[in-house]
N, C-alpha and C positions, 0 to 999 in steps of 0.2 A: 625484525623481531619484536620491536616496541609495538608495532601494529598488531602482531599476533597476540602479544600479552593483553592488549586492550580488548580485542575481540573475545577472548576467553573470559575476562572480567566482565564484559557486557552480557555474554551469555549465560554466566553464572548469576548474574543479577537478575536477569529475566527469569531464570529457572525458579529463583527464591520467589519472585513476584508472583508467578504462576501457582507455586505451593501454597503461598499464603491465601491466595484468593481461592483456591480449592477448598484449604482448610477453613477459611471463613464461611463458605457455603455449605460445608458438611455441618459447621457449628450451628448454621441458622436452621438447617433441616433437622438436626437432632437436639437442639435445644441446649447445646452445650455452653452457651453464653451465661446460663443462669447457674449460680453456685448450687451445688447439691448439698444440703443440710442433713445431718444425721438426726434420727428421731429415736426417742427411747420409748417408755410406756406412752400411749397415746390417750389423750383426753378426748372423749366424744363431744367435740365442740367445732366451731368453725376454726378456731385457732389451732387445735388438734389437726383438723383436716389439712390446713395450710401446711403444716409442717411435712405431712405425709405427701402431699401434692408436690412439693418442691423437693422432698427428700426421698425417703424409701421408696414411695409408690412410682417415682420417676415419671410422673405424668408430664413433666417439663421437657422430657425427652421428645415429645411429638406435639405437645400442645403448648400455647402461651396464654397469658391472662391478660388481655388488653395490650399495653406496651411493655409489660414486664415479660421477659423472656424473649427468645428469638426463634423458637421452633415454628415451622410452617407445614410440617407434614400432614398435621390433623387439625380440625377446626380450632379457632380461637376461642377460649373459654370466657373472654372479657368482650367489652364493648371495643369494636375495632374496626373502623371504617364502614363503607356501605354493605360489606359482605355480612358484618356481624353488628347490626345496629343496636342489639339489645345484649346485656351481659347474661351469663349463664342462668343465673336465678330467675330472670324474667323470661328468658329465652325458654326454660323449661315449662313454663305455664303455657306458652304457645304451643310448643311441640307436643305436650300432653293432649292438646286439643286435637292436633293432627293425628296422633296415634289412636285416639279414641274413634275418630272418624274412620280411620283406615281399618281398625281391627274390630269395630263394633263393641268394644269392651270398654268398661270405665278405666279412665287413667287420671292420675292426679300428677303434678309436678314431681313429686317424691317418687312415683312409679316410673316415670320417664327416666329421671337420674339414676335409679337403681337398675333399670334395665340397660341404660348406657354403660354402666360399670360392670354389671353381672352378665349381660346378654348383648354386647356390643354390635353383633351382627344382625341383631333384629331390626334395626333402623339405621341406615346409612345417610349421613348428610351428602347432598348432591355434589359430586366432584371428589369425594374421598373414597379410599378403598377399604374393604373389611380386613383391616391388618391389626386391630387393637389385640394385644395379648390378653390371656386370662390373668387379670391382677391378683387373684387369690390362689394361683397355683405358681410353683416354681418357675422362673427364679425370683419373682417379685414377691409372692406368698403374702398379701396382705391379709390381715385377720378380719374378722366381721366387724369388730369395733373400728379398725382403721378405715374400712369402706364407709361406715357410718359417718365418720369423721370427714372423709372427703366429700361425701354428699352434702353434709352441712356446710362445708365451705363453699361448694358451687351454689347451694342455695342462698347463700349470703351475699352472692354478687348480684345485687340488684332485685333480689326476691326475697321471700319470707323464709326464715329457717323454721321448718315444721318439726319441732321437737317430739311431738305426740306421735307423729307418722313414723318417725325414726325409732322410737322407743317401744311402741306398740304397733307394729306395721300389721297391715292387712293386705288382702288380694295379692296383686303382682309384687309388691314390696316384699311381703312375708314370704312369698314362694322363693324370691331370689335370696333373701337374707337366709333362709333354710338352707339353700344350696351352698352359699358361701361358708355357713357354719360347719355344714357336713365336711366340705373340702378342708377346711382348717382342723376339724377333728381328725382327718385322715392323714394329717401331716403335710397337707398341701395337695390338692388334687383337682382334677377337672371332671366334674360328674358327666358332662356331655360326652367327653371321650370314654369315660367309664361305662356309659351305656352301649357305645359302640363295642367296648371289650366285652361286655356281657353278652350281647346278642351276635357279635360277629367274630371278635379275635379270640377269646378264650372258650367259645363254644358253650358258655353256661346254660344258654336257652335250650340246649339239645337234651338236657335233663330237668331243668327247673322252669316253672312258670313264673311269670310276673305280669300282673295286671291282664291275665288272659292271654298272654303270649308265650310261647315255649312248649315244653313237653314235660309231662308230670311224673318222671321216673324219681325224681328227687322232690324235697318240700318246696312248696310255693313260697317265693320270696317278696312278695308284694308287702310284707311288713317286716322285712330285714332290718329297717333301720330302728326298730324298737329294741333290737339287741344291742348289747355294748360293742364298742369298736374291737375290743381283744377278742371277744367271741367270734365275730366275723372274720377277723384275720387269722385266728387259729382254726376256725373251721374250713378255711380255704389251704392253709399250710399243713394241718394234721387232721384230715377229714375223719379218720377212723376213731378220733377221740371225742366226736360229737355225732350222736345219732338221734334225730327226731323220731319220735314215736310213729310207728307205722312204716318207717323207711329203713329198718334194720337189714343187714345182710345175712341171707341164708345160703348154705351149701347142701346140695343133694348128696345125701349118703345112700350107697347101694345096699342091696341085700348082704353083700359081703362085709359091709361095716366100713368099706373104704369110700373115699369121695369119688363121686361120678365124674367121669371125664368126657367132654364131647369129642365129635369127629375131627376136631382141630387141636386135640390134646390139651384143651383148657379146662380147668375144673368148673363144673356147672354150679355156679353161685350168683346171687343177685338179690334185688329187692323183690319181695312178692307182689306182683301186679295183679293177679287173679287165681281164684281156685274153685274146682267143682269136685264132684265125686270121684272123677277118674284122672284128673290132671292138675297140675299146678304150673302157673307161667311165672318166670322169673326175668326181671329186668337186669341184664347183664351189663350193658353199656347204653350209650345214647343209640337209639334205634335198633338195639339188639334185644330181642324178647326170645327166651328159650322155654318151650313148653315141654314139661316132664311127665311121663306117665306114671301115675303113682303105684302101679303094679310093679314098677321096676327099682322103686326106693324104699330103703328102710325108714328114712326120717329126713325131715329138713332141719339141719344143725345150725343153730344161730352162731355167727362168726362175730365175735367181739373186736377182732384185731383187723378186720377187712372191710373197706367200704367201697361202693361202686365208683364213688367219685375218685377220680385219679389223684395219687398222692403227690405226683410231680407236676400238677397244674401249674403252680406258680413258677416253676423253672422255665415255662415257655413265655413268661411275661417279663416285660422290663419293669424296673422299680417304678417308673412313671405310671405304666398301665396298671399295676397293682394298686398304687395309691389312688388313681382315678376310679378304678372298680370300687375301691372301699368307700369312695366318697359318693359314688353313685348309690350303692346299697344303702348307706347311712340315710338317704333321702327317702328311702321307701317306707313310709309310715303306715300303708293300708288304707288312706283315706279314699283313694280312687278305686273303683271296681271295674 
């Protein structure tokens, strides 16, 4: 009996030891050994970035800074052993040279760090996976100011803090900062996924063009980002409330004064695509053009309460996809043709 109790006791102690070992390993992988500090309004400075790095940004979940932190899932941002002989600020200078050589485009250390935060899949350190989350989208949802502060903090690790490049960005850094700003304005969103939603998920490109891609049944959206966020949101949720000149909806009225019906029992209406002396063509939906003989119609009546754009479009999108789509549209400023 006594022997059996001892065996049970030893088994329990062994189980606890294994549990502790596994817990320690998970802690090292996720950076759980570093205290996560809360942060209020951030100051755009290395100190502000440090608070975000170890706090809201949860960078320490996957990264360490030299011997601070215990995460090993992603590259160490400090000077650490033979694998990381340079701290991140100095390392960014060297990585910028590598990126410039690989892409043929000009790169600064700030460009490299902005790319690492805003487009982490663009360059992967050998031996690591493409698994960094979009930091400016939920659940992390860093603001543009918070991202700027983190970049300053990383620059301060053995490098020069380039305040001018952060405050007045150009080139790649400006592009990424614009992307993050749009995502923040949309309540947190991933413009890259928003582009997929636009061209694939929601089918927006079936009726709209954007930088030469898509169909021109509806307005070109290459400059959509010049519109306020509320306008873009409402235009998707309540399309009949917003008509761009030249894209109004018309209904064909027959000689008897009634709306004309097609062979499928649908009212013949849509955006006026073309017109000649004998007929008029109406775009009824994506890929659907109806040609109407003028001899059969009394008039084309303007329909102020009906849009060709589906009124239930947003119902087929998740909240995330809707936010991502808005973030993508806010980036479209019309610079590229």
